[in-house]
FITOR-27184 format. One line per 3 residues: their letters; for each residue z, y, x of C-alpha. Coordinates in Angstrom, 2 decimals. Layout:
N
A = Z:Y:X; ... .
# end
This chain:
108
XXX = 5.38:-2.67:-15.41; 7.36:-4.81:-12.97; 6.31:-5.79:-9.46 .
XXX = 4.84:-9.13:-10.54; 2.74:-7.54:-13.30; 1.54:-4.87:-10.91 .
XXX = 0.64:-7.53:-8.34; -1.30:-9.49:-10.98; -3.23:-6.38:-12.01 .
XXX = -4.06:-5.40:-8.42; -5.15:-8.97:-7.65; -7.50:-9.03:-10.63 .
XXX = -9.14:-5.76:-9.58; -9.42:-6.80:-5.92; -10.84:-10.24:-6.71 .
XXX = -13.39:-8.75:-9.11; -14.43:-6.09:-6.57; -14.76:-8.70:-3.81 .
XXX = -16.87:-10.95:-6.01; -19.19:-8.11:-7.06; -19.71:-7.00:-3.46 .
XXX = -19.78:-10.38:-1.70; -16.55:-9.81:0.24; -14.82:-12.86:1.68 .
XXX = -11.11:-12.07:1.43; -9.97:-13.98:4.51; -6.53:-13.74:6.12 .
XXX = -7.96:-11.19:8.51; -9.51:-9.15:5.69; -6.18:-8.74:3.90 .
XXX = -4.40:-7.46:7.02; -7.26:-5.35:8.35; -7.81:-3.79:4.93 .
XXX = -4.16:-2.73:4.93; -4.73:-1.06:8.29; -7.78:0.71:6.90 .
XXX = -5.81:2.00:3.91; -2.96:3.24:6.13; -5.57:5.10:8.20 .
XXX = -6.96:6.71:5.05; -3.44:7.71:4.00; -2.90:9.27:7.41 .
XXX = -6.16:11.18:7.10; -5.25:12.42:3.61; -1.82:13.50:4.84 .
XXX = -3.27:15.41:7.78; -5.74:17.23:5.54; -3.06:17.97:2.94 .
XXX = -0.71:19.37:5.57; -3.37:21.59:7.16; -3.72:19.49:10.30 .
XXX = -7.25:18.31:9.53; -10.36:19.66:7.80; -10.14:20.25:4.05 .
XXX = -13.86:19.47:3.62; -14.06:22.01:0.80; -11.36:20.38:-1.30 .
XXX = -8.95:22.36:-3.44; -5.17:21.99:-3.19; -5.21:19.84:-6.34 .
XXX = -7.94:17.61:-4.90; -5.99:17.28:-1.64; -2.84:16.30:-3.54 .
XXX = -4.73:13.79:-5.67; -6.37:12.31:-2.58; -2.98:11.85:-0.96 .
XXX = -1.55:10.22:-4.09; -4.59:7.94:-4.33; -4.15:6.78:-0.74 .
XXX = -0.43:6.08:-1.26; -1.46:3.93:-4.24; -4.10:2.14:-2.14 .
XXX = -1.54:1.31:0.57; 0.91:-0.07:-1.98; -1.82:-2.09:-3.68 .
XXX = -2.91:-3.58:-0.37; 0.69:-4.45:0.55; 0.95:-6.27:-2.78 .
XXX = -2.26:-8.15:-1.99; -1.07:-9.11:1.50; 2.26:-10.35:0.16 .
XXX = 0.56:-12.33:-2.58; -2.04:-13.84:-0.25; 0.55:-14.99:2.27 .
XXX = 3.04:-16.13:-0.39; 5.67:-13.56:0.54; 8.04:-13.02:-2.39 .
XXX = 8.06:-9.28:-1.93; 11.14:-8.48:-4.00; 13.20:-11.10:-2.11 .
XXX = 11.76:-10.11:1.26; 12.58:-6.43:0.75; 16.03:-7.26:-0.56 .
XXX = 16.74:-9.56:2.42; 15.47:-7.03:4.96; 16.81:-3.78:3.47 .
XXX = 19.80:-4.44:1.21; 22.12:-5.38:4.06; 21.74:-1.80:5.31 .
XXX = 22.71:-0.18:2.02; 25.72:2.08:2.75; 27.75:0.48:-0.05 .
XXX = 27.29:-2.99:1.49; 27.75:-2.30:5.19; 31.00:-3.18:6.91 .
XXX = 33.13:-0.21:7.88; 32.33:0.98:11.38; 28.80:-0.47:11.43 .
# end
């Protein structure tokens, strides 16, 4: 699945969820939801690394929770990019590719 297909799939799920639960996906919602998901990823990381309560979860449950939160963050980034018409592949390429060691000028 490429980035566009993944974005389409995430959008369909998010739009359906919002409709079912009466959520108005405003500009603010997209950005604040990303912040919420990053917070949940941080919480999962802290628990997984022994720096927060396990809440009775097994190692496998902790690992799955962490993986789930990484997926949620990525999904929300895709939604933010889509909502604000950011061509994510181009934006990442423009921002990051110039720093690739094979493309940097000698001495940089």
